[in-house]
VOVOVO-379606 format. One line per field, with one value per residue (C-alpha): residue number from 0; residue in three letters; x, y, z. Coordinates in steps of 0.5 Angstrom, whole numbers, plus 500, padded with zeros to 3 digits. Layout:
% VOVOVO-379606
num <- [NUM:...]
residuo <- [ALA:...]
c1 <- [X:...]
c2 <- [Y:...]
c3 <- [Z:...]
***
This chain:
% VOVOVO-379606
num <- [0:1:2:3:4:5:6:7:8:9:10:11:12:13:14:15:16:17:18:19:20:21:22:23:24:25:26:27:28:29:30:31:32:33:34:35:36:37:38:39:40:41:42:43:44:45:46:47:48:49:50:51:52:53:54:55:56:57:58:59:60:61:62:63:64:65:66:67:68:69:70:71:72:73:74:75:76:77:78:79:80:81:82:83:84:85:86:87:88:89:90:91:92:93:94:95:96:97:98:99:100:101:102:103:104:105:106:107:108:109:110:111:112:113:114:115:116:117:118:119:120:121:122:123:124:125:126:127:128:129:130:131:132:133:134:135:136:137:138:139:140:141:142:143:144:145:146:147:148:149:150:151:152:153:154:155:156:157:158:159:160:161:162:163:164:165:166:167:168:169:170:171:172:173:174:175:176:177:178:179:180:181:182:183:184:185:186:187:188:189:190:191:192:193:194:195:196:197:198:199:200:201:202:203:204:205:206:207:208:209:210:211:212:213:214:215:216:217:218:219:220:221:222:223:224:225:226:227:228:229:230:231:232:233]
residuo <- [UNK:UNK:UNK:UNK:UNK:UNK:UNK:UNK:UNK:UNK:UNK:UNK:UNK:UNK:UNK:UNK:UNK:UNK:UNK:UNK:UNK:UNK:UNK:UNK:UNK:UNK:UNK:UNK:UNK:UNK:UNK:UNK:UNK:UNK:UNK:UNK:UNK:UNK:UNK:UNK:UNK:UNK:UNK:UNK:UNK:UNK:UNK:UNK:UNK:UNK:UNK:UNK:UNK:UNK:UNK:UNK:UNK:UNK:UNK:UNK:UNK:UNK:UNK:UNK:UNK:UNK:UNK:UNK:UNK:UNK:UNK:UNK:UNK:UNK:UNK:UNK:UNK:UNK:UNK:UNK:UNK:UNK:UNK:UNK:UNK:UNK:UNK:UNK:UNK:UNK:UNK:UNK:UNK:UNK:UNK:UNK:UNK:UNK:UNK:UNK:UNK:UNK:UNK:UNK:UNK:UNK:UNK:UNK:UNK:UNK:UNK:UNK:UNK:UNK:UNK:UNK:UNK:UNK:UNK:UNK:UNK:UNK:UNK:UNK:UNK:UNK:UNK:UNK:UNK:UNK:UNK:UNK:UNK:UNK:UNK:UNK:UNK:UNK:UNK:UNK:UNK:UNK:UNK:UNK:UNK:UNK:UNK:UNK:UNK:UNK:UNK:UNK:UNK:UNK:UNK:UNK:UNK:UNK:UNK:UNK:UNK:UNK:UNK:UNK:UNK:UNK:UNK:UNK:UNK:UNK:UNK:UNK:UNK:UNK:UNK:UNK:UNK:UNK:UNK:UNK:UNK:UNK:UNK:UNK:UNK:UNK:UNK:UNK:UNK:UNK:UNK:UNK:UNK:UNK:UNK:UNK:UNK:UNK:UNK:UNK:UNK:UNK:UNK:UNK:UNK:UNK:UNK:UNK:UNK:UNK:UNK:UNK:UNK:UNK:UNK:UNK:UNK:UNK:UNK:UNK:UNK:UNK:UNK:UNK:UNK:UNK:UNK:UNK:UNK:UNK:UNK:UNK:UNK:UNK]
c1 <- [155:157:164:164:169:175:177:177:174:168:164:159:153:147:140:140:147:145:139:143:148:143:140:147:147:141:142:148:144:140:141:144:139:132:127:122:126:130:123:121:127:127:120:122:127:122:118:123:123:130:129:127:133:138:138:134:139:145:141:139:146:148:142:143:151:151:158:160:166:169:166:159:161:163:156:152:156:155:147:147:151:147:140:143:144:150:156:158:152:156:162:160:157:162:167:168:173:168:161:159:157:149:147:141:140:136:132:135:132:126:125:121:114:114:111:104:100:105:110:105:103:110:112:106:108:115:115:111:115:120:127:126:130:129:126:127:125:128:126:130:129:127:132:129:127:120:120:118:120:121:120:126:125:131:130:135:135:138:143:138:133:131:132:130:123:123:124:118:114:115:115:108:106:108:105:098:099:100:107:108:116:117:124:126:133:134:141:144:148:154:152:157:152:154:155:147:145:150:147:140:141:144:138:133:128:127:120:122:127:127:133:129:123:118:116:118:112:110:114:114:119:124:121:124:127:132:137:143:147:144:142:148:147:150]
c2 <- [519:527:528:533:530:526:521:523:530:534:540:545:544:548:546:544:541:536:534:532:529:525:523:521:516:513:513:509:504:501:494:494:496:492:496:497:500:504:507:509:513:516:518:521:525:528:530:534:529:531:529:522:521:524:517:512:512:511:506:502:501:499:494:491:491:495:498:505:508:514:518:516:516:524:525:521:525:532:530:527:533:539:536:535:528:524:523:517:513:515:513:506:504:499:501:498:500:500:499:492:489:487:481:481:480:484:481:482:488:486:479:482:483:488:495:496:501:504:505:509:513:514:516:521:524:525:531:535:534:539:537:530:529:521:516:508:502:495:489:486:478:476:471:464:462:464:468:474:481:488:494:499:506:510:517:522:529:536:539:544:538:537:530:528:531:527:521:522:524:518:513:516:515:507:506:509:504:498:498:496:498:502:502:509:511:519:520:527:529:528:522:516:510:505:497:496:502:500:493:496:501:496:492:498:500:508:510:517:522:529:529:525:530:524:518:511:506:501:494:487:481:486:489:496:495:501:500:505:509:516:521:526:533:539]
c3 <- [907:906:909:914:919:919:924:931:929:931:930:933:929:927:928:921:921:927:923:917:922:925:918:915:921:920:913:914:919:913:913:920:924:924:919:924:929:923:920:927:929:922:923:930:926:921:926:930:936:938:945:944:939:943:947:943:937:941:945:939:937:944:944:937:938:932:931:927:924:926:921:924:931:930:926:932:937:934:934:941:944:940:943:950:950:954:951:955:950:944:947:949:942:939:933:926:921:915:914:913:907:907:909:905:898:892:887:880:876:873:876:882:883:878:878:882:884:890:884:880:887:888:881:881:887:885:880:885:891:893:892:889:883:882:885:884:887:889:892:897:899:906:909:909:902:903:897:900:898:901:898:898:896:894:893:890:893:891:895:898:900:907:907:914:912:905:909:913:908:903:909:911:903:904:911:908:902:907:909:916:916:910:907:905:903:901:898:896:890:894:898:898:898:903:901:902:898:892:892:892:887:882:883:882:877:876:877:875:874:873:868:863:863:863:867:864:862:867:866:869:868:867:860:860:867:868:874:875:880:883:878:877:878:874]
***
């Protein structure tokens, strides 16, 4: 995620910086915390439920035995302390040297279920949603060989975007479309995608991006499918 802290360092964040720090931690938890839990925590952040998050997030990491890197711990500490939470909960979270590789796989570009009505809704909303510069969709396979897939939406946002609010807005769109546990990843122009995000981006199809000034035609079975990195900003 965006680097504001080095190992073992800390800073006194402003209100917006505390929210950004919490967003960055939740972004890093994709593929590491259960989808349903992550959706709820991100929804709380988008609604400003800081009092709940200051204990719910570190407790979730403890309950699921998810470790954090030193950079992630610094961000977690900044948000929790800014909102009056206990440092002891942050200190109790397990440590990892680096973000783990994803344990789930993504379907090759164009090989998943293909474009559907939800994709069309997302690409229609993207051009009129402040801060969005691109939107992609990948399909993540469900372990166990059931053949089920999970939609993962990847939003590229500009530097001024309220990323927590964007996550909440897109999650609510997917909930309205029937997704029980929406998976939405909002990354900024200087974000450093985790291994999970890199895998998702490599398998993603572009639904819309501002740099082209247009939207691609809906495709199925890989015809015209576009995979790629985050759109560059210049």
